[in-house]
C-alpha positions as CSV (number, residue, x, y, z in Angstrom):
1,M,89.2,23.7,135.7
2,K,86.6,24.4,133.1
3,L,85.3,28.0,133.0
4,L,82.4,29.6,131.2
5,L,82.4,33.4,130.9
6,D,79.3,35.4,131.4
7,T,78.7,37.8,128.5
8,H,79.9,40.9,130.3
9,V,83.0,39.1,131.5
10,L,83.6,38.0,127.9
11,L,83.4,41.6,126.7
12,W,85.7,42.8,129.5
13,V,88.3,40.1,128.6
14,S,88.3,41.1,125.0
15,Q,88.8,44.8,125.9
16,D,91.2,44.2,128.9
17,H,88.7,46.3,130.8
18,P,89.5,47.6,134.3
19,N,86.3,46.0,135.6
20,L,87.7,42.6,135.0
21,A,88.8,41.4,138.4
22,K,92.4,40.2,138.9
23,Q,91.1,36.8,140.2
24,A,89.1,36.4,137.0
25,K,92.0,37.4,134.7
26,E,94.3,35.0,136.5
27,L,91.9,32.1,136.0
28,I,91.3,32.9,132.4
29,I,95.0,33.2,131.5
30,D,96.0,30.1,133.5
31,G,97.0,27.5,130.8
32,N,95.7,24.7,133.0
33,N,92.1,26.0,132.7
34,Y,89.7,25.4,129.8
35,V,87.9,28.7,129.0
36,Y,84.6,28.8,127.1
37,F,82.0,31.3,125.9
38,S,78.5,30.3,125.2
39,T,76.8,30.6,121.8
40,A,74.1,32.5,123.8
41,S,76.6,35.2,124.7
42,I,77.3,35.9,121.0
43,W,73.6,36.0,120.4
44,E,73.1,38.5,123.2
45,I,76.0,40.6,121.9
46,M,74.5,40.6,118.4
47,I,71.1,41.8,119.8
48,K,72.9,44.6,121.7
49,K,74.7,45.5,118.5
50,R,71.5,45.6,116.5
51,V,69.8,48.0,119.0
52,S,72.9,50.2,119.1
53,K,74.0,49.3,122.6
54,L,77.3,47.9,121.4
55,D,79.6,48.9,118.6
56,I,81.4,45.6,117.8
57,N,82.5,43.5,114.8
58,I,81.2,40.1,115.8
59,K,83.4,38.1,113.4
60,T,86.5,39.9,114.6
61,F,85.4,39.6,118.2
62,V,84.9,35.8,118.0
63,A,88.2,35.4,116.1
64,D,90.0,37.3,118.9
65,L,88.4,35.0,121.5
66,Y,89.8,31.9,119.7
67,K,93.2,33.6,119.6
68,M,93.0,34.0,123.4
69,N,92.2,30.3,123.7
70,I,88.6,30.9,124.6
71,F,86.4,28.5,122.8
72,E,82.7,28.1,122.0
73,L,80.4,26.0,124.1
74,P,77.4,25.4,121.8
75,I,73.9,25.2,123.2
76,E,72.9,21.6,123.3
77,I,69.5,19.9,123.9
78,E,70.8,18.8,127.3
79,H,71.4,22.4,128.3
80,I,67.9,23.4,127.2
81,L,66.4,20.5,129.2
82,K,68.3,21.6,132.3
83,L,66.4,24.9,132.2
84,E,63.3,23.1,133.4
85,E,65.1,22.3,136.7
86,L,66.2,25.8,137.4
87,P,64.4,27.9,140.1
88,N,63.3,31.4,139.0
89,H,66.1,33.2,140.8
90,H,66.9,35.2,137.6
91,K,64.6,36.1,134.7
92,D,67.2,36.9,132.1
93,P,67.0,34.1,129.5
94,F,70.7,34.5,128.5
95,D,71.8,34.2,132.1
96,R,69.5,31.2,132.6
97,I,71.0,29.3,129.7
98,L,74.5,30.0,130.9
99,I,73.5,28.6,134.3
100,A,72.0,25.5,132.6
101,Q,75.1,25.0,130.6
102,A,77.3,25.3,133.6
103,L,75.2,22.7,135.5
104,A,75.0,20.3,132.6
105,E,78.7,20.3,131.6
106,P,79.8,21.0,134.5
107,V,81.8,24.2,134.3
108,K,82.2,27.1,136.6
109,L,80.5,30.3,135.5
110,I,82.5,33.5,135.9
111,T,80.3,36.4,136.4
112,H,79.9,39.8,138.0
113,D,76.2,39.3,138.4
114,Q,75.7,38.7,142.1
115,A,72.1,37.4,141.6
116,L,73.5,34.3,139.9
117,L,75.0,33.2,143.2
118,A,71.5,32.1,144.2
119,Y,71.8,29.1,141.9
120,S,74.9,27.7,143.5
121,P,77.9,29.4,145.1
122,D,79.9,26.3,144.1
123,L,78.9,26.7,140.5
124,V,79.2,30.5,140.1
125,L,82.5,32.4,140.6
126,Y,81.5,35.9,141.5
127,V,84.3,38.3,140.5
């Protein structure tokens, strides 16, 4: 299975945070699954760092993701074009591009944002 991690899930994985659901952790560490982070998530994290909402070394963070076998899913034109098809269930531009990437690839999006289920309960894994 191909999995795309929402930004908060990505941060939880990197910190082995207690908010990371057991089901999500099992899917992420399962060697049969391909696990990705979006370029958009790194952008979102950088913005939060710049406004002092996160204290993180981005280069180390990304290097650690690769060590955990979590790889970048770059934003492609195909993903951006998919945005046009999305209903306005969610206004956050970062979440919207993650949904578009999940639809275009396809991959399952692992999130703790219940609002994203409105796009597709088959596409979004709420944990």
